[in-house]
C-alpha positions in Angstrom: -48.0 -39.7 -9.4 -45.6 -36.9 -10.1 -42.8 -38.1 -12.5 -39.4 -36.4 -12.4 -36.9 -37.3 -15.1 -33.8 -39.3 -13.9 -31.4 -36.6 -15.0 -33.3 -34.0 -13.0 -33.2 -36.1 -9.9 -29.4 -36.7 -10.3 -28.8 -33.0 -10.8 -30.9 -32.1 -7.7 -29.0 -34.7 -5.7 -25.6 -33.5 -6.9 -26.4 -29.9 -6.1 -27.6 -30.8 -2.6 -24.6 -32.9 -1.9 -22.2 -30.2 -3.2 -23.9 -27.6 -1.0 -23.6 -29.9 2.1 -19.9 -30.7 1.2 -18.8 -27.1 0.7 -20.7 -25.8 3.8 -19.3 -28.6 6.0 -15.9 -27.0 6.8 -17.6 -24.1 8.5 -18.6 -26.4 11.3 -14.9 -26.9 12.1 -13.8 -23.4 11.5 -10.6 -23.3 13.8 -9.3 -26.6 12.5 -9.8 -25.7 8.8 -8.3 -22.2 9.4 -5.2 -23.8 10.9 -5.0 -26.2 7.9 -5.3 -23.3 5.4 -2.7 -21.2 7.1 -0.2 -24.1 7.2 -0.8 -24.9 3.5 -0.2 -21.3 2.6 3.0 -21.1 4.7 4.3 -24.3 3.1 3.7 -22.9 -0.4 5.4 -19.6 0.5 8.2 -20.6 2.9 8.6 -24.3 2.5 7.7 -27.3 4.5 8.6 -28.0 8.2 7.5 -30.7 10.5 5.3 -28.3 12.4 3.6 -26.9 9.3 3.0 -30.4 8.0 1.5 -31.4 11.3 -0.8 -28.4 11.2 -1.8 -29.0 7.6 -2.8 -32.6 8.5 -5.5 -31.5 11.0 -8.0 -31.4 8.1 -8.2 -34.0 5.3 -6.8 -32.7 2.1 -9.5 -34.4 0.0 -12.2 -32.4 1.6 -13.1 -28.8 0.7 -11.3 -26.2 2.9 -12.9 -22.9 1.8 -14.5 -20.9 4.6 -16.8 -18.0 5.1 -14.7 -15.1 6.2 -15.7 -13.5 9.5 -16.1 -9.8 9.5 -14.6 -7.3 11.9 -17.5 -7.4 14.4 -17.2 -11.2 14.6 -13.5 -11.9 14.5 -12.1 -8.8 16.0 -9.4 -6.6 14.3 -8.5 -3.0 13.5 -10.5 -0.2 12.0 -8.8 2.9 10.6 -9.9 6.0 8.8 -7.0 7.7 7.0 -6.7 11.0 5.2 -4.2 11.3 2.3 -2.1 14.5 2.3 -2.5 15.2 -1.4 -0.6 18.5 -1.0 2.6 16.6 -0.6 2.3 15.5 -4.2 2.0 19.1 -5.4 5.4 19.9 -4.0 6.9 16.7 -5.5 5.6 17.7 -8.9 7.2 21.1 -8.6 10.5 19.4 -7.8 10.1 17.4 -11.0 9.3 20.5 -13.1 12.3 22.5 -11.9 14.9 20.9 -14.2 12.6 21.4 -17.2 11.9 25.0 -16.3 15.6 25.7 -15.7 16.5 24.2 -19.0 13.9 26.3 -20.8 15.1 29.5 -19.2 18.8 28.7 -19.7 18.0 28.5 -23.4 17.0 32.2 -23.1 20.1 33.2 -21.1 20.9 36.1 -23.5 17.5 37.6 -22.6 16.8 36.6 -19.0 20.4 36.3 -17.6 21.1 33.9 -14.8 18.3 32.0 -13.1 17.9 30.5 -9.6 15.2 28.7 -7.7 13.6 30.6 -4.8 13.9 28.4 -1.7 11.4 30.4 0.3 8.5 29.8 -2.1 5.2 28.5 -0.7 4.9 24.7 -0.6 3.5 23.4 -3.9 4.7 26.4 -5.8 7.9 26.7 -7.9 9.4 30.2 -8.0 12.3 31.1 -10.2 14.1 34.4 -10.1 15.7 35.8 -13.3 18.5 38.3 -13.5 16.7 40.7 -15.9 13.2 41.6 -14.9 12.5 43.3 -18.3 12.6 39.9 -19.9 9.8 38.5 -17.7 7.3 38.1 -20.6 9.8 36.0 -22.6 10.5 33.9 -19.5 6.7 33.4 -18.9 6.1 32.3 -22.5 9.0 29.8 -22.4 7.7 28.2 -19.2 4.0 28.2 -20.5 5.3 26.2 -23.6 6.1 23.4 -21.2 2.4 22.9 -20.2 0.8 19.6 -21.1 -3.0 18.8 -21.6 -4.7 17.4 -18.5 -5.5 13.7 -18.8 -8.8 13.4 -17.0 -12.5 12.7 -17.8 -13.6 15.7 -15.8 -11.2 18.3 -17.2 -12.5 20.7 -19.8 -11.2 21.0 -23.3 -7.9 22.9 -23.5 -7.1 22.5 -19.8 -3.3 22.4 -19.1 -1.5 21.0 -16.2 0.3 24.2 -15.0 -0.5 27.9 -14.3 2.4 30.3 -14.9 2.4 33.8 -13.5 5.1 36.5 -13.0 5.8 39.4 -10.7 8.9 41.6 -11.0 11.8 39.2 -11.6 10.1 36.1 -10.3 8.3 33.4 -12.4 5.8 31.3 -10.4 4.6 27.9 -11.5 1.6 26.0 -9.9 -0.6 23.1 -10.8 -3.8 24.1 -12.5 -7.1 23.4 -10.6 -7.9 20.7 -13.3 -4.5 19.1 -12.8 -4.9 19.2 -9.0 -8.2 17.4 -9.2 -6.8 14.7 -11.5 -3.7 14.5 -9.2 -5.8 14.1 -6.1 -7.8 11.2 -7.7 -4.6 9.4 -8.9 -2.9 9.9 -5.5 -5.7 8.5 -3.5 -6.2 5.5 -5.8 -2.4 4.8 -5.7 -2.4 5.1 -1.9 -5.4 2.7 -1.7 -3.6 0.1 -3.9 -0.3 0.3 -2.0 -2.1 -0.1 1.3 -3.8 -3.2 -0.1 -0.5 -4.6 -1.3 1.2 -4.0 2.1 -1.7 -5.8 4.0 -1.6 -8.6 1.4 2.2 -9.0 2.0 1.6 -10.1 5.6 -1.0 -12.7 4.6 -4.0 -11.0 6.2 -7.3 -12.5 5.0 -10.2 -10.4 3.6 -9.2 -6.9 4.5 -11.8 -4.2 3.6 -10.1 -1.2 2.0 -12.5 1.4 0.6 -12.3 5.0 -0.6 -14.4 7.5 1.3 -15.0 11.0 -0.1 -12.3 12.8 -2.0 -9.2 12.0 0.0 -10.0 9.5 2.7 -9.5 5.7 3.0 -11.4 3.3 5.3 -9.3 0.3 6.3 -10.8 -2.7 8.2 -8.6 -5.7 8.8 -10.0 -8.7 10.8 -7.6 -10.7 12.9 -5.1 -7.9 13.5 -4.2 -7.5 17.2 -4.5 -3.8 17.5 -5.0 -0.6 15.5 -1.4 0.5 16.4 0.0 -2.7 14.7 -1.9 -1.9 11.5 -0.8 1.8 11.6 2.8 0.7 11.9 2.4 -1.3 8.7 0.5 1.1 6.5 1.3 4.5 8.1 4.9 4.6 7.1 5.5 6.4 3.8 8.5 4.2 3.0 9.8 6.6 0.3 13.3 5.4 -0.5 15.7 7.5 -2.6 19.4 7.4 -3.4 21.3 10.8 -3.5 24.8 11.9 -4.1 26.4 13.3 -0.9 27.7 16.9 -1.1 29.1 17.0 2.4 28.3 16.1 6.0 27.9 18.5 9.0 26.8 18.7 12.6 25.1 22.1 12.2 21.3 21.6 11.9 21.1 25.2 10.5 23.8 24.7 7.8 22.9 26.2 4.4 22.5 23.5 1.9 22.9 25.7 -1.2 21.0 25.7 -4.5 19.8 22.3 -5.6 20.7 20.6 -2.3 18.8 19.7 0.9 19.9 19.1 4.5 19.0 15.6 5.7 19.5 14.2 9.3 20.9 10.8 9.9 18.4 8.2 11.2 20.6 6.7 14.0 23.3 9.2 14.7 21.8 12.2 16.5 23.4 15.5 15.6 24.8 14.3 12.3 23.5 15.7 9.0 24.2 15.3 5.3 23.9 17.8 2.5 22.7 15.8 -0.5 21.6 16.8 -4.0 17.8 17.4 -4.1 17.4 15.3 -7.3 17.6 11.6 -6.5 19.6 9.3 -8.8 17.2 6.4 -8.1 14.1 5.8 -6.0 12.1 2.9 -4.5 10.0 2.8 -7.7 13.0 1.3 -9.5 13.1 -1.7 -7.1 11.6 -5.1 -8.1 12.4 -6.9 -4.9 13.6 -6.4 -1.3 14.3 -9.1 1.3 15.5 -9.2 4.9 19.0 -10.5 5.2 22.2 -10.4 7.3 25.4 -8.4 6.4 28.9 -9.7 6.6 29.0 -9.0 10.3 25.9 -11.1 10.9 23.7 -8.0 11.6 20.2 -7.6 10.2 20.0 -5.7 6.8 17.8 -5.5 3.8 18.9 -6.6 0.3 17.3 -5.1 -2.8 17.3 -5.6 -6.5 16.6 -2.9 -9.2 14.7 -3.4 -12.4 16.7 -3.4 -15.7 16.5 0.4 -16.1 17.4 1.1 -12.5 20.3 -1.4 -12.7 21.7 0.4 -15.7 21.5 3.8 -14.0 22.9 2.4 -10.7 25.8 0.7 -12.5 26.6 3.8 -14.6 26.5 6.1 -11.6 28.7 3.9 -9.4 31.2 3.5 -12.3 31.4 7.3 -12.8 31.6 8.1 -9.0 34.0 5.7 -7.4 35.2 7.1 -4.1 32.2 9.4 -3.6 29.6 9.0 -0.9 26.1 7.8 -1.9 23.3 8.3 0.6 20.3 6.0 1.1 17.4 8.2 2.3 14.2 6.7 3.8 11.4 9.1 4.5 13.7 12.1 4.8 16.4 10.5 6.9 19.7 9.1 5.9 20.0 5.4 6.7 23.5 4.9 5.4 25.9 6.9 3.3 28.7 4.5 2.3 31.6 5.3 0.0 31.4 3.8 -3.5 34.5 1.6 -3.6 33.9 -0.1 -6.9 31.3 -0.1 -9.7 28.2 -2.1 -8.8 26.9 -3.4 -12.1 24.8 -6.4 -10.8 21.7 -4.3 -10.2 21.5 -5.3 -6.5 22.6 -3.8 -3.2 22.3 -3.9 0.6 20.9 -1.4 3.1 22.6 -1.6 6.5 21.9 0.3 9.6 20.7 -0.1 13.2 18.1 -2.7 12.3 16.5 -5.5 14.3 15.3 -8.7 12.6 11.7 -7.3 12.9 12.5 -3.9 11.6 14.4 -5.3 8.6 11.5 -7.6 7.8 9.1 -4.7 8.0 11.2 -2.4 5.8 11.5 -5.2 3.2 7.7 -5.6 3.2 7.2 -1.8 2.8 9.8 -1.6 -0.1 8.2 -4.5 -1.9 4.8 -3.0 -1.7 6.0 0.4 -2.7 6.1 3.9 -1.2 2.9 5.8 -0.4 2.6 8.8 -2.7 1.7 11.0 0.2 1.6 11.1 4.0 -1.4 9.7 5.8 -3.1 11.2 8.8 -5.3 8.8 10.9 -8.6 10.5 11.8 -10.1 7.5 13.5 -8.7 4.3 14.9 -10.5 1.5 16.7 -9.6 -1.9 17.9 -12.4 -4.5 18.0 -11.7 -7.0 20.7 -11.7 -10.7 19.6 -13.4 -11.5 22.9 -16.3 -9.3 21.8 -16.4 -11.1 18.5 -16.4 -14.5 20.1 -19.3 -13.4 22.4 -21.2 -12.3 19.3 -20.5 -15.6 17.6 -21.6 -17.7 20.7 -24.8 -15.6 21.1 -25.6 -15.8 17.4 -25.0 -19.6 17.4 -27.4 -20.1 20.3 -30.0 -17.9 18.7 -29.7 -19.7 15.3 -30.0 -23.2 16.9 -33.0 -22.2 19.0 -34.8 -20.4 16.2 -34.0 -23.2 13.7 -35.2 -25.9 16.1 -38.4 -24.0 16.9 -39.2 -23.6 13.1 -38.6 -27.3 12.4 -40.8 -28.5 15.3 -43.6 -26.0 14.4 -43.6 -27.1 10.8 -43.6 -30.8 11.6 -46.4 -30.4 14.2 -48.5 -28.1 12.1 -48.2 -29.8 8.7 -47.2 -33.4 9.4 -45.3 -35.1 6.6 -45.4 -32.1 4.4 -43.9 -30.0 7.2 -41.0 -32.5 7.4 -40.5 -32.1 3.7 -40.4 -28.3 4.2 -37.9 -28.7 7.0 -35.6 -30.8 4.8 -35.9 -28.2 2.1 -35.0 -25.4 4.6 -31.9 -27.3 5.8 -30.8 -27.9 2.3 -31.4 -24.2 1.4 -29.2 -23.0 4.3 -26.5 -25.5 3.4 -26.6 -24.3 -0.2 -26.3 -20.7 0.9 -23.4 -21.4 3.2 -21.7 -23.5 0.5 -22.0 -20.7 -2.1 -20.7 -18.1 0.4 -17.8 -20.4 1.2 -16.9 -21.0 -2.4 -16.8 -17.2 -3.2 -15.0 -16.3 0.0 -17.8 -14.0 1.1 -17.5 -12.1 4.4 -20.1 -12.6 7.1 -20.9 -9.8 9.5 -23.1 -9.9 12.6 -26.1 -8.2 10.9 -25.8 -10.7 8.1 
């Protein structure tokens, strides 16, 4: 007779029981899902009688991990987005301008006065000098600002900028090597921010993947529509704080060197001329929450990191009485007057908000701004009804096939066929248990 050591029998039994135990919740998918959602809500927002009742629909002593259902089974949204990496080139040139100006100002005796050319092509920084005969000195001064490209694909000696000159104009552009490195960083950053935004709303098991050089594929099960998902991830949410130079109702007003003309978000026909260089940006925020202002209207409160808090406190101390604009995606939300120094590192954004829009803005600010604008090339909503039909059809097919195999094995091989059937059932249970423990996603082909 075959002898199996006791410890081996105990181990086999323990593995089989564990597999059955961890696969068991998948037989009560809706109930366990309700329990898990309630537990997560209690941990995040606190307990209520309704949440406690929902958490009690499944015993807490039993495992509650589930196999996640893919887009084709559960329904949801499918988006293919393209990242406009060219936007980052223009932003980089805005960052370079103060350095270039400072380098040329140091040569004022040779080059004379300098000014930025506002009509330069997007992604190119052009600076006009007063004395064209000093163009070579100006070019060398700007070339000295170049830095090595930090990239695995860049060649030895590659620098981040290309400097050229014609007449009295110095032109600065990103080098091809730096553009390639910037493209890669931008897409990776956009992918991570999209993931954080989706995670903020508690969506389970989104699939977010990079496709090609500048495209991102987003699939989120359980979302009602592609439009809902676009509203969440398609907003750039670039928040900046600018000193206000003046306000106007003329959309063609000349902003002047170093300034930009920005429309007001809610007041049609009202524009602000603000300094191009922002004092602070959304990158300096560590938290943002929906709230209500002193009038009981929806608003968003925010808190800066220590460095941002120091800058904010210093600026408000030095500019009491001045207007300070909060700009979101190129539109002024509010431009209040600084009445007193704000040294606590926190503030409040007010405007024509609803409760929903203030909550959405807080989510976007917490997740961070997209580094560049997105264009959606493909969008598709998978109906939950189609997913349920697939689940029902698959369930019937599995039951029929499983029963047919079990009956065939038992009739063909007798007792040994029954043993094989038991092994087959345990094998399926172990597979489901392992998939549940690791939170794997099950699709219709799988």
